[in-house]
C-alpha positions as CSV (number, residue, x, y, z in Angstrom):
1,M,-7.9,-2.3,46.9
2,P,-7.7,-6.1,46.6
3,A,-4.6,-7.7,48.2
4,L,-1.8,-8.7,45.8
5,H,0.8,-11.3,46.6
6,L,3.9,-9.7,45.0
7,T,7.4,-10.4,46.4
8,T,9.8,-10.1,43.4
9,I,10.3,-8.9,39.9
10,T,12.2,-10.5,37.0
11,N,13.6,-7.4,35.2
12,E,13.6,-3.7,35.6
13,D,10.9,-2.5,33.2
14,E,8.3,0.2,32.7
15,Y,4.8,0.1,31.2
16,S,2.9,3.3,30.1
17,W,-0.5,3.9,28.6
18,Y,-1.2,7.3,27.1
19,G,-4.6,7.5,25.6
20,D,-8.4,7.0,25.9
21,F,-9.5,6.0,29.4
22,S,-10.6,2.4,28.4
23,L,-10.7,1.0,31.9
24,A,-11.1,-2.7,31.1
25,R,-8.5,-2.6,28.3
26,I,-5.9,-0.8,30.3
27,A,-6.3,-3.0,33.4
28,T,-6.0,-6.2,31.3
29,E,-3.0,-5.0,29.4
30,A,-1.2,-3.6,32.4
31,A,-1.9,-6.7,34.5
32,T,-0.4,-8.9,31.7
33,F,2.7,-6.7,31.9
34,L,2.9,-6.8,35.7
35,S,2.3,-10.5,36.1
36,S,4.6,-11.5,33.2
37,N,7.5,-9.7,34.9
38,S,6.9,-10.7,38.5
39,D,5.5,-13.4,40.8
40,A,2.1,-11.7,40.9
41,D,-1.0,-13.7,39.9
42,P,-2.5,-12.4,36.6
43,S,-6.1,-12.5,37.8
44,A,-5.2,-10.8,41.1
45,S,-3.2,-8.2,39.2
46,A,-6.1,-7.4,36.9
47,A,-8.5,-7.1,39.9
48,L,-6.1,-4.7,41.7
49,L,-5.6,-2.5,38.7
50,R,-9.3,-2.3,37.9
51,S,-10.0,-1.3,41.5
52,F,-7.2,1.3,41.4
53,L,-8.5,2.8,38.2
54,Q,-12.2,2.7,39.3
55,Q,-11.4,4.4,42.7
56,T,-9.1,7.1,41.3
57,S,-11.2,8.0,38.3
58,A,-14.4,8.2,40.5
59,Y,-12.5,10.4,43.0
60,C,-11.2,12.7,40.2
61,A,-14.6,13.1,38.7
62,R,-16.3,13.7,42.0
63,E,-13.8,15.9,43.8
64,E,-11.9,17.7,41.0
65,G,-14.7,17.9,38.4
66,G,-12.2,17.1,35.7
67,D,-12.5,15.5,32.3
68,I,-11.4,11.8,32.5
69,A,-11.8,11.0,28.9
70,A,-8.1,10.0,28.8
71,C,-5.3,9.1,31.1
72,W,-1.6,8.3,31.6
73,L,-1.0,5.1,33.5
74,T,2.5,3.9,34.3
75,I,3.9,0.9,36.1
76,R,7.6,1.2,37.1
77,M,9.5,-1.9,38.3
78,F,13.0,-1.5,39.9
79,H,15.7,-3.8,41.1
80,P,17.7,-2.5,44.1
81,T,19.5,0.8,43.3
82,S,21.6,3.3,45.2
83,E,20.2,6.2,43.1
84,Y,17.8,7.4,45.7
85,V,19.8,6.8,48.9
86,M,20.0,10.6,48.9
87,P,16.4,11.9,48.5
88,R,15.4,13.8,45.3
89,W,13.0,16.3,46.9
90,H,10.8,18.1,44.3
91,R,7.3,19.2,43.4
92,D,5.8,17.8,40.2
93,G,5.8,20.3,37.4
94,R,3.2,20.9,34.7
95,M,2.3,17.8,32.7
96,F,0.3,19.3,29.9
97,A,-1.3,22.5,28.6
98,W,-4.6,22.2,30.5
99,D,-8.1,23.1,29.3
100,E,-9.1,24.6,32.7
101,P,-6.2,26.4,34.3
102,K,-8.1,27.1,37.5
103,R,-8.8,23.5,38.2
104,V,-6.5,21.5,40.4
105,H,-4.8,18.7,38.5
106,S,-3.6,15.5,40.2
107,K,-1.7,12.3,39.9
108,Y,-2.7,9.2,41.9
109,A,-0.1,6.6,43.0
110,V,0.3,3.4,45.0
111,T,3.4,1.3,45.8
112,L,2.8,-2.4,45.3
113,L,6.2,-3.6,46.4
114,G,9.1,-2.1,48.3
115,P,9.5,1.2,50.1
116,R,6.8,3.8,49.7
117,T,7.2,7.4,48.4
118,L,8.6,9.9,50.8
119,L,6.4,13.0,51.6
120,L,7.1,16.2,53.5
121,P,4.5,18.4,55.2
122,E,4.5,22.0,54.0
123,T,6.5,23.6,56.8
124,E,8.2,27.0,56.6
125,V,11.6,25.3,56.0
126,V,10.1,23.2,53.2
127,T,8.5,26.2,51.5
128,E,11.7,28.2,51.8
129,M,14.0,25.5,50.5
130,L,11.8,24.6,47.5
131,G,11.3,28.2,46.8
132,Q,15.0,28.7,46.0
133,K,16.0,29.7,42.5
134,N,16.6,26.6,40.3
135,S,15.6,24.2,43.2
136,W,14.5,21.7,40.5
137,K,18.0,21.3,39.0
138,E,20.0,18.2,39.7
139,E,22.9,20.2,41.2
140,M,20.5,21.4,44.0
141,R,19.6,17.8,45.0
142,G,22.3,17.6,47.7
143,V,21.5,21.1,49.0
144,L,17.8,20.2,49.4
145,A,18.7,16.8,50.9
146,E,20.9,18.4,53.5
147,G,18.6,21.3,54.2
148,L,15.5,19.1,54.7
149,K,17.0,16.1,56.5
150,G,15.6,17.3,59.9
151,E,12.0,17.7,58.6
152,P,9.4,15.2,59.6
153,V,8.4,12.7,56.9
154,T,4.8,11.8,56.4
155,E,4.2,8.1,56.6
156,V,2.4,6.4,53.7
157,R,0.7,3.2,54.7
158,E,1.0,0.0,52.9
159,G,-1.5,-0.1,50.0
160,E,-2.5,3.6,50.5
161,V,-3.2,5.6,47.3
162,V,-1.5,9.0,47.4
163,R,-2.9,12.0,45.5
164,F,-0.3,14.5,44.3
165,T,-1.4,17.8,42.8
166,W,1.0,19.0,40.2
167,G,1.9,22.2,38.5
168,E,1.0,24.2,41.6
169,E,3.2,26.3,43.9
170,D,2.1,24.2,46.9
171,S,2.1,20.8,45.2
172,P,3.4,18.1,47.6
173,V,7.1,17.9,48.1
174,H,8.1,14.3,47.7
175,S,10.9,12.0,46.7
176,E,11.6,8.4,45.6
177,P,12.5,6.3,48.7
178,D,15.8,4.6,49.4
179,M,15.5,1.5,47.1
180,S,18.9,0.0,47.9
181,A,17.5,-3.0,49.9
182,G,15.1,-4.7,47.4
183,D,12.7,-4.6,44.5
184,R,10.1,-1.9,44.0
185,V,6.9,-1.7,42.0
186,F,5.2,1.7,41.7
187,V,1.9,2.5,39.9
188,S,0.5,6.0,39.0
189,V,-2.3,7.5,36.9
190,L,-3.2,11.0,35.7
191,Y,-6.5,11.9,34.1
192,G,-7.4,14.6,31.6
193,S,-9.3,15.4,28.4
194,E,-8.2,13.9,25.1
195,R,-6.7,17.2,24.1
196,E,-4.8,17.5,27.3
197,L,-3.3,14.0,27.0
198,R,-2.5,14.5,23.4
199,C,-0.6,17.6,24.5
200,M,1.3,15.4,27.0
201,C,2.1,13.0,24.3
202,E,3.5,15.8,22.1
203,W,5.7,17.1,25.0
204,R,6.9,13.6,25.8
205,K,7.1,12.3,22.2
206,Q,4.7,9.5,22.9
207,V,1.9,7.9,20.8
208,Y,-1.7,8.6,21.9
209,R,-3.7,5.3,22.0
210,Q,-7.4,4.8,21.3
């Protein structure tokens, strides 16, 4: 993806697009949000987001064979926080009622500023720990953090786009990183049919955009 000079954000904020996959419109609107709340250049922001959407949508269509008529794009901007000093290990659950249950569904993400997402390889320990009853509940967070602290963490390189499958028993185990030292900007996108994304909007009480 194109390089983006981004060193600081103004306020903690979040942008989301739920609706038709209108690449140019989404990239322009999201870039305006990103650059207006940071020191990123508007034109460079738009170029990066266009590239991110082009690459991920092409990969999804080619490798997953899914419908990319619609998408959910989000940009999350954080100031330093101690919330994730202790990892929140989890697998992403089901995002919508899908049209093709047998097809793998994915979310694509990249960190533009700050520490990158933590990922764990699927070892026997990881499988066992995440297979515990109610492992997704908040009260299990400390148990998982303690039980998995000796497991090797997969390094995500700067600017690397990560693909997360979701709603699967073996979807990647991951966590937000320790964000106590500085600002962070995280971008993700998920593709689907119009019906699937409308389902997602219904579940999340969002408005579908066209």
